[in-house]
C-alpha positions in Angstrom: 0.0 0.0 0.0 1.5 3.3 -1.1 1.9 5.9 1.6 0.4 9.3 1.2 1.7 12.4 2.9 -1.2 14.1 4.6 0.5 16.7 6.8 2.1 20.0 5.9 5.2 19.2 3.8 7.5 21.2 6.0 6.8 18.8 8.9 8.5 15.9 7.1 12.2 15.1 7.7 14.4 16.2 4.8 11.8 18.3 3.0 13.9 21.5 3.3 17.5 22.2 4.0 17.2 25.0 6.5 21.0 25.8 6.4 20.8 26.3 2.6 18.2 29.1 2.9 20.1 32.4 2.5 17.2 34.8 2.9 16.8 35.5 6.7 13.1 36.4 6.3 12.4 33.2 4.4 14.4 31.2 6.9 12.5 32.7 9.8 9.2 32.0 8.1 10.1 28.3 7.4 11.2 27.8 11.0 8.0 29.5 12.3 5.9 27.0 10.1 7.9 24.0 11.3 7.5 25.2 15.0 3.7 25.7 14.4 2.9 22.5 12.7 5.4 20.3 14.6 7.5 17.4 13.2 6.1 14.2 11.7 8.2 11.2 13.0 10.1 9.4 10.3 9.0 6.0 11.8 6.9 5.0 14.7 6.9 1.2 14.6 9.8 -1.2 13.9 7.6 -4.3 13.5 4.5 -4.9 11.4 1.1 -4.4 13.0 -0.5 -7.6 14.3 -3.1 -9.0 11.9 -6.8 -8.2 12.8 -8.4 -11.1 14.5 -11.3 -12.4 12.4 -12.1 -15.3 14.7 -13.3 -13.2 17.6 -16.8 -14.3 18.6 -19.2 -11.9 20.3 -21.1 -13.3 23.3 -24.5 -14.8 22.5 -27.2 -12.3 23.2 -29.6 -14.3 25.5 -32.6 -12.3 24.2 -31.9 -13.1 20.6 -31.9 -16.8 21.4 -34.6 -16.6 24.1 -36.5 -19.5 22.7 -33.7 -21.8 24.0 -33.5 -20.3 27.5 -34.3 -22.4 30.6 -34.9 -21.0 34.1 -32.9 -22.0 37.2 -33.8 -20.7 40.6 -30.5 -19.7 42.2 -31.5 -17.7 45.3 -34.4 -16.7 47.6 -34.7 -13.7 49.8 -37.3 -12.8 52.4 -39.0 -10.0 50.6 -40.0 -9.0 47.0 -36.9 -8.6 44.7 -36.6 -4.9 43.8 -33.1 -4.7 42.2 -30.6 -7.0 40.7 -27.0 -5.8 40.0 -24.0 -7.8 38.7 -20.5 -6.7 39.6 -17.9 -8.8 37.9 -19.0 -12.4 38.9 -21.0 -11.2 41.9 -24.8 -11.0 41.9 -26.3 -8.4 44.3 -30.0 -8.7 45.1 -31.9 -6.0 47.0 -35.4 -6.4 48.5 -38.3 -4.0 48.4 -37.6 -0.3 49.2 -33.8 -0.9 48.8 -31.2 0.1 46.2 -27.5 -0.5 46.2 -25.2 2.6 46.4 -23.1 2.7 43.2 -19.3 2.6 42.8 -18.3 0.5 45.9 -21.5 -1.6 46.1 -20.8 -2.1 49.8 -23.8 0.0 51.1 -27.4 0.3 50.3 -30.2 2.8 50.8 -33.4 1.8 52.5 -36.7 3.6 52.9 -40.4 3.0 53.7 -40.1 2.8 57.5 -42.9 3.9 59.9 -40.9 6.9 60.9 -40.6 7.8 57.1 -36.8 8.0 57.3 -34.2 7.1 54.8 -31.3 5.0 56.0 -27.8 4.0 54.8 -27.0 0.3 55.5 -23.9 -1.9 55.2 -24.7 -4.5 52.5 -22.5 -7.4 53.8 -23.2 -6.9 57.5 -26.7 -5.3 57.2 -25.6 -2.8 59.8 -27.2 0.7 60.2 -24.7 3.4 59.1 -26.9 6.6 59.3 -30.6 7.7 59.5 -32.1 10.7 57.8 -35.5 11.9 58.8 -38.0 14.5 57.6 -36.6 14.6 54.0 -40.0 15.2 52.5 -41.7 17.1 55.3 -43.2 14.0 56.8 -44.3 12.5 53.5 -43.4 8.8 52.8 -40.6 8.3 50.3 -41.8 6.0 47.5 -38.8 5.6 45.3 -35.0 6.4 45.2 -32.4 6.5 42.5 -28.6 7.3 42.6 -26.1 8.8 40.2 -23.5 6.4 38.8 -20.7 8.1 40.7 -22.6 7.7 44.0 -22.5 11.4 44.9 -26.2 12.3 44.2 -29.4 10.7 45.6 -32.8 11.4 44.1 -36.0 10.7 46.1 -39.6 10.8 45.2 -42.5 10.8 47.7 -46.3 10.9 48.2 -46.3 14.6 47.8 -45.3 14.4 44.1 -42.0 16.1 44.7 -38.6 15.0 43.4 -35.7 16.0 45.7 -32.1 15.9 44.6 -29.6 15.4 47.5 -25.8 15.6 47.6 -24.2 12.9 49.7 -21.5 14.5 51.8 -18.0 13.2 51.7 -16.7 11.7 55.0 -13.4 10.9 56.5 -13.9 7.4 57.6 -16.3 4.4 57.3 -17.9 5.2 60.7 -18.3 9.0 60.2 -22.0 10.1 59.9 -23.3 10.7 56.4 -25.2 13.9 55.6 -27.6 14.7 52.8 -27.7 18.3 51.5 -30.7 19.3 49.5 -29.6 20.7 46.1 -33.1 21.3 44.7 -36.7 20.2 44.8 -38.2 19.5 41.4 -41.9 20.4 41.2 -44.2 19.3 38.3 -46.0 16.1 39.2 -49.4 16.3 40.9 -49.5 12.8 42.5 -47.1 10.4 44.2 -43.8 9.5 42.4 -43.8 5.9 41.4 -40.4 5.5 39.7 -37.1 7.3 39.2 -34.0 6.8 37.1 -30.8 8.9 37.1 -28.9 8.6 33.8 -25.5 10.2 34.4 -24.1 9.5 30.9 -26.9 11.7 29.4 -27.1 14.0 32.4 -30.8 13.3 32.9 -33.3 12.4 35.6 -36.5 10.7 34.5 -39.5 10.6 36.9 -42.8 8.8 36.7 -45.9 9.4 38.7 -49.4 8.2 39.6 -50.7 11.2 37.6 -49.8 9.3 34.4 -46.9 11.6 33.5 -43.2 11.1 32.8 -40.9 14.1 33.1 -37.3 14.6 32.0 -35.1 16.8 34.2 -31.6 18.1 33.5 -29.2 16.5 36.0 -26.6 19.4 35.7 -28.9 22.5 36.0 -31.7 20.6 37.8 -34.4 22.2 35.6 -37.4 20.9 33.7 -36.5 19.6 30.2 -39.7 18.1 28.8 -42.7 16.0 29.6 -43.6 12.9 27.5 -47.2 12.7 26.2 -49.6 11.8 28.9 -50.2 8.1 29.4 -53.6 6.4 30.0 -52.3 4.6 33.1 -50.1 5.4 36.1 -46.4 4.9 35.4 -45.1 1.6 36.9 -41.5 1.3 35.6 -38.8 3.5 33.9 -35.4 2.7 32.5 -32.8 4.7 30.5 -30.3 2.9 28.3 -27.0 4.4 29.4 -25.5 3.6 26.0 -28.1 5.0 23.6 -30.1 7.3 25.9 -33.4 5.6 24.9 -36.0 5.8 27.6 -38.2 2.7 28.3 -41.5 3.3 30.1 -44.2 1.0 31.4 -47.7 2.2 32.2 -50.4 -0.4 32.8 -50.0 -2.8 29.9 -48.3 -0.3 27.6 -44.6 -0.7 26.9 -43.0 2.3 25.0 -39.5 3.3 23.9 -38.6 7.0 23.5 -35.6 8.8 22.2 -33.5 11.0 24.5 -35.3 14.0 22.9 -38.7 12.6 23.9 -39.8 11.3 20.5 -41.8 8.1 20.6 -39.9 5.4 18.8 -42.3 2.5 19.5 -45.2 1.6 21.7 -47.1 -1.7 22.1 -50.0 -3.2 24.1 -48.0 -5.9 25.9 -51.0 -8.0 27.0 -54.6 -8.8 26.1 -55.4 -8.9 29.9 -55.7 -5.4 31.3 -54.8 -6.8 34.8 -51.4 -8.2 33.5 -49.5 -5.0 34.4 -45.9 -4.4 33.5 -43.9 -4.2 36.8 -40.3 -4.2 35.5 -38.3 -3.5 32.4 -34.8 -3.8 31.1 -32.7 -3.6 28.0 -29.2 -4.4 26.6 -26.3 -2.0 27.2 -23.7 -4.1 25.4 -21.1 -2.0 23.6 -22.2 -3.4 20.2 -25.0 -1.0 19.2 -26.7 -3.6 17.1 -27.6 -5.5 20.3 -29.5 -2.6 21.9 -32.8 -3.0 20.2 -33.9 -5.8 22.6 -36.2 -5.2 25.5 -37.8 -7.2 28.3 -40.9 -6.7 30.4 -41.8 -8.4 33.6 -45.5 -8.9 34.3 -48.0 -9.3 37.1 -48.9 -12.8 35.8 -45.3 -13.9 36.3 -44.5 -13.9 32.5 -41.4 -12.4 31.1 -41.8 -11.0 27.5 -38.9 -10.5 25.2 -39.3 -7.8 22.5 -37.3 -6.8 19.5 -37.7 -3.2 18.2 -37.6 -3.3 14.4 -38.2 -0.6 11.8 -41.7 -0.5 10.3 -40.4 -1.3 6.9 -39.0 -4.7 8.0 -40.7 -7.9 7.2 -41.2 -8.9 10.9 -43.0 -5.6 11.5 -45.3 -6.0 8.6 -46.5 -9.4 9.8 -48.1 -7.9 12.9 -49.0 -4.5 11.4 -52.2 -3.1 13.0 -54.6 -0.3 12.0 -52.9 3.1 12.4 -55.7 4.1 14.8 -54.5 1.6 17.3 -50.8 2.3 17.1 -50.9 5.3 19.5 -52.8 3.3 22.3 -54.2 6.5 23.9 -51.0 8.4 23.8 -51.2 12.0 22.5 -48.6 11.7 19.8 -50.2 14.4 17.6 -51.1 12.0 14.8 -47.4 11.1 14.3 -46.9 7.3 14.2 -43.8 5.7 15.7 -41.1 4.6 13.1 -40.5 1.3 14.9 -42.5 -1.7 16.0 -42.0 -3.8 19.2 -42.2 -7.4 18.0 -42.9 -10.1 20.6 -40.0 -12.6 20.3 -40.7 -15.0 23.2 -42.7 -15.3 26.4 -40.6 -16.9 29.2 -42.5 -18.8 31.9 -40.9 -19.9 35.1 -42.1 -17.5 37.8 -45.2 -18.2 39.9 -45.3 -14.7 41.3 -45.3 -11.2 39.7 -41.9 -10.4 38.1 -40.6 -7.3 40.0 -37.0 -7.0 38.8 -35.0 -7.8 35.6 -31.3 -7.5 34.8 -29.0 -8.3 31.9 -25.3 -8.1 32.7 -23.3 -5.7 30.5 -21.3 -8.6 29.0 -24.6 -10.4 28.0 -23.6 -13.5 30.0 -26.4 -13.3 32.5 -30.2 -12.8 32.3 -31.6 -12.6 35.8 -35.2 -12.1 37.1 -36.7 -11.7 40.5 -40.3 -11.9 41.7 -42.5 -10.7 44.5 -42.0 -14.0 46.4 -38.3 -13.3 46.7 -37.2 -15.9 44.1 -34.2 -15.1 41.9 -34.0 -16.9 38.5 -31.1 -17.2 36.0 -32.0 -17.9 32.4 -29.4 -19.8 30.4 -28.9 -21.7 27.2 -29.2 -25.4 28.1 -25.7 -26.8 27.1 -22.6 -26.2 25.1 -23.8 -28.3 22.2 -26.7 -25.9 21.7 -24.5 -22.9 22.1 -22.1 -24.2 19.4 -25.0 -25.0 17.1 -26.4 -21.4 17.2 -25.1 -19.1 14.5 -23.1 -16.2 15.9 -24.1 -12.6 15.1 
């Protein structure tokens, strides 16, 4: 392959003999240009580059091959499973009204106590570290989320207010923790049901019993936009930290929104109005082609795997519905979504409502938890099947 000089020619070694330039002004000008543009090295590497690996296999996306997944109960806790987190090979499971504190994953935040307090607890020893009372003026906290760096805590309560707190730094593990109120965000008119802090896109997303979802700027702590009003209260929210897409669940409606609030797709997930969506998750694998898969956990105990495909695709055409039904009561101003959520598989294994879902960032684990405290792992049955499945 022939090399092509792409930098300013004075930067290349031997392009000009500076000592042979007699004119002082020209010599000064050439030196100035060399000093400005720098010098291009004659050679950087002494050995050829290693060949690109063509045999590297991406991990199997468990959602893409969900028809082969089988459930295995791996743990049981004493309360409803509220959060599942994987850190390396460790699985962290939190019960109702608990979330793990990010970064160290050694502490968790708990709420819902009779005294309406919020507490920091040690995860391994289950020891009380600090108690914080009267954070919402006597109102009960309903949900909590934390920033990825573990420095901000966001709480939502019965009063419809969203409060953003800064967690004080402390000198030692036994020093008291303090919460400093940065701002109270006011827009909802009923209790807050779910929160998500997305630090990569500097955004807070809040859902409420008033059937609204609101986006807030995490940096300036101001109102950004409100999604179209839903026909049901909001039951679950998730933001894909890789793409910024927002996943919302309201009643039986599952919807995906862009970071700018445009509806990408919406589907009626169940023919039974009572089969509410209680939990949602999606892939955050670094391959962007793997991010169009979504999972919903339902009141009936079913787990549904969805693939979001463009309306022009063949799989979208097979389940095309009348345009009047595609908005499902959402006020989209007559603009229909460009994508369709196609049901790929219904996973059955839970006997209780599915309250938590998680896919590890490396796609190795699909985990689900239910209101009975049961934690399930969904895996491909054996290596023979794994080897028989086409990669990609």
